N, C-alpha and C positions, 0 to 999 in steps of 0.2 A: 847632174840632176837638173831638171827643167821644171818650170812652172806652167800649169795648164788650167784653163777655166773649163769646168764641166757644167754644161747647161742641158737640162732635160728638154726634149723636143715634144713631149706630150704635156697635158694640162696637170698642174699640181693642185691638189685639194688643200683644204685648210690643214695647217701644221705639217705639211710635207716639204721636203727640200726642193728648192727651185734650181739652185746652182751651188758650186763650190770651187774654190781655188785649191789646187793640190800640187804637191811636189812629187815628181816621179821620174824614172829613167827614160820613159818613152810614152808616146801617145797611147799605145795599147795598154801599158801598165796603168796609166792614169784613168782610163775608161773604167777599170774595175775597182777603183778605190771608192768605197762607200762613204758618203758624207758624215756618217755617224761614227766612223772608225776611231776618231780621236777620243770620243767619250766612252766607247766600249772598251776596246783594247786593240793591240796590233793584230790579234787573231782575225778581227773583222776584215782588215785590209787583206790578209792572206787567204781567207777562206770564203769571202763573199763570191758567189758564183754567177752573179749578173742577173739573177732572177728578181723580178719586182718584189720589193719589200713594202711594208705598210707606209714607209716614209720616203721612199726613193723610187726610182723607175728601173726598168731592165736596161742592161748595158747597151743594147742595140737602139735605145731611145735616148742616148747621151751624145750630145755634140761636144767634141773636145777641141779647144782652141789653144794653140801655143801662145804663151805670154812672154817667155824669155828664159834666160839661164838663171838658175837659182844660186844663191850664195853657197859657198862650200860647206857652211855649218848646218844647212838645212837637211833634214832627213826625209825619207819617203813618208807621205801622209798628208793630212789636211792642214791647210793654212787658214782658211776661213770658209764659212758657209752662209747661205741665205735661205730662210724658210718663208713659206707663205702664211702670213698671219692675218690675212683678210678673207 
């Protein structure tokens, strides 16, 4: 598993996610992890189809940056998120 920084390339409105750090097997898999997945449930991770939601952007507007190898105890999903509060 690897750590990736997801950053949206479009403009975030108030109370929308700007970025997230996620744990995933690949860059492609990371791109489709929704920042809210941790609070909803794992189903969001598995079923989010990349279409813009009210608080995130579409998958083709997400920049994925490799951060490094994850510790073996980490599972696929969200590590941390950043929302626009201004």
